[in-house]
C-alpha positions in Angstrom: -58.7 -58.3 15.9 -61.5 -56.2 15.8 -63.2 -57.6 12.8 -66.9 -59.0 13.8 -66.0 -62.2 11.5 -63.1 -63.5 9.9 -62.3 -62.4 6.0 -62.4 -65.5 3.6 -59.7 -67.7 2.7 -59.1 -65.6 -0.3 -57.5 -62.9 1.3 -54.6 -65.0 2.5 -53.9 -65.3 -1.4 -54.4 -61.9 -2.3 -52.4 -60.2 0.5 -49.4 -61.5 -0.5 -49.7 -60.2 -4.0 -50.4 -56.9 -2.6 -47.0 -56.9 -0.3 -45.1 -57.9 -3.1 -46.4 -55.4 -5.4 -45.7 -52.4 -3.1 -42.5 -53.5 -2.1 -40.9 -52.3 -5.7 -42.5 -48.6 -4.6 -40.5 -47.1 -2.2 -43.6 -44.5 -1.0 -45.9 -47.7 -1.1 -43.9 -49.9 1.0 -45.6 -48.8 4.3 -48.7 -50.2 2.5 -47.2 -53.7 2.2 -45.9 -53.9 5.8 -49.3 -53.3 6.5 -50.7 -55.8 4.7 -48.0 -58.0 5.4 -49.0 -57.5 9.3 -52.8 -57.8 8.3 -51.7 -61.2 6.7 -50.1 -62.7 10.0 -53.1 -61.8 12.1 -55.6 -63.5 9.5 -53.4 -66.6 9.4 -53.0 -66.6 13.2 -56.6 -66.2 13.6 -57.9 -69.0 11.6 -55.2 -71.2 12.9 -56.7 -70.2 16.6 -60.6 -70.5 15.5 -60.0 -74.2 13.9 -61.0 -76.9 16.4 -64.2 -75.1 17.8 -66.8 -77.5 18.2 -69.4 -77.3 14.6 -72.7 -76.4 15.4 -74.2 -79.5 14.8 -72.7 -81.2 17.7 -73.9 -78.7 20.0 -76.4 -80.6 22.3 -76.1 -83.8 21.2 -74.5 -86.8 23.3 -70.9 -87.4 22.1 -69.1 -90.4 23.0 -65.5 -89.4 23.7 -62.1 -90.9 24.5 -59.1 -88.6 26.1 -56.9 -87.3 28.8 -57.8 -85.2 32.2 -55.4 -82.7 31.4 -55.9 -80.3 34.5 -56.2 -80.9 38.5 -60.2 -81.6 39.1 -61.5 -79.5 41.3 -64.3 -81.1 43.5 -67.3 -79.3 44.7 -70.6 -80.6 47.0 -72.2 -82.1 44.0 -70.0 -81.4 40.9 -66.3 -82.3 39.7 -65.1 -79.5 37.4 -61.7 -80.4 34.7 -60.4 -79.9 31.6 -60.3 -82.7 29.2 -58.7 -83.2 25.9 -60.7 -84.9 23.5 -58.2 -87.6 21.2 -61.3 -89.1 19.5 -65.0 -88.9 19.3 -67.2 -92.2 18.2 -69.9 -89.8 16.8 -68.3 -87.0 15.0 -64.3 -86.5 13.9 -63.8 -83.7 16.5 -60.9 -83.5 19.0 -59.8 -80.4 21.2 -59.8 -79.3 24.8 -63.0 -79.0 26.6 -64.2 -77.7 30.0 -66.3 -80.4 31.6 -68.5 -80.7 34.8 -69.3 -84.0 36.0 -72.4 -83.9 38.4 -72.6 -86.3 41.3 -69.6 -88.4 39.9 -69.5 -92.2 41.0 -65.7 -92.1 40.2 -62.6 -90.2 41.8 -61.3 -88.1 38.9 -57.6 -87.6 38.7 -55.3 -85.5 36.4 -53.6 -87.7 33.8 -56.2 -90.5 33.6 -57.5 -91.6 30.4 -61.2 -91.9 30.1 -64.0 -93.0 27.9 -67.1 -90.6 28.5 -70.4 -89.5 27.1 -70.8 -86.0 26.8 -72.8 -83.2 26.0 -71.0 -80.0 24.9 -71.7 -76.6 23.6 -69.7 -73.7 22.2 -67.6 -71.2 24.1 -69.8 -68.4 25.8 -69.9 -65.9 28.5 -70.8 -62.5 29.2 -68.6 -59.7 28.2 -69.3 -56.8 30.6 -67.5 -53.6 30.4 -65.1 -53.6 33.1 -66.0 -57.3 34.2 -64.4 -60.9 33.8 -64.6 -61.8 29.9 -65.2 -65.7 30.7 -65.5 -66.3 26.6 -62.1 -64.4 26.2 -60.6 -66.5 28.9 -61.8 -69.9 27.3 -60.6 -68.5 24.2 -56.8 -67.8 25.5 -56.8 -71.4 27.4 -57.5 -73.1 23.8 -60.5 -74.4 25.3 -63.1 -75.3 22.2 -66.3 -76.3 24.4 -67.7 -76.5 27.5 -70.1 -79.0 28.8 -70.9 -81.6 31.3 -70.7 -85.4 31.5 -73.6 -87.4 31.1 -74.7 -90.4 33.0 -73.8 -93.6 31.1 -72.4 -97.1 31.2 -70.1 -95.9 28.5 -68.2 -93.7 31.3 -65.2 -95.7 32.5 -61.3 -95.2 33.4 -59.1 -96.5 30.8 -55.5 -96.3 32.1 -52.9 -93.3 32.9 -51.8 -91.2 30.4 -47.7 -91.2 29.9 -47.8 -87.7 28.6 -49.5 -85.7 31.8 -46.7 -86.6 34.2 -46.1 -83.0 35.0 -49.8 -82.6 35.7 -50.1 -85.6 38.1 -47.1 -84.2 40.2 -48.9 -80.9 40.4 -52.1 -82.5 41.7 -49.7 -84.6 44.0 -48.5 -81.4 45.5 -51.7 -79.8 45.5 -53.0 -82.8 47.8 -50.3 -82.3 50.0 -50.8 -78.7 50.7 -54.1 -79.0 51.0 -53.7 -81.6 54.0 -51.5 -79.4 55.7 -53.9 -76.3 55.1 -57.0 -77.7 54.6 -59.2 -74.3 55.0 -56.8 -72.0 53.6 -58.4 -69.5 51.2 -56.1 -69.7 48.4 -56.7 -73.2 47.5 
């Protein structure tokens, strides 16, 4: 977990051989267990890092289709939400993205399917000692990119997603509580 880069894939094939080779020698079994633990962490890290937006797509306009999977948070000039990209017309990439829509002309609700033109970048953030690790938070939330919605005639609401029923219910509860406690600091 402390390596600066992931080891290459060939380590995934040599570590099981090390595990099996040390299993026959009782005094070296601890090395086999350590190699097995390292192999497990390596495989999990490779799975966790798949899906991060490729560097060549950063900063380009992408036309995407997907679903709003969080409760949108509207500010004075923007709406922020998490969007699951199901398909992209420009590139074969999909995953969770955190989007800002500045001066949105539409009301955005959770569970809605949208076509959007977005500009994305890889997750990044400051790592101040003792401070909030934004990049780590994005990683733990499995958010693979962040960005914003571009003004385009391509942007339009498609329909409601059948898979986001629970998120829509959560949004209705949030709206009901917001109506009762409009200026509460916990909202």
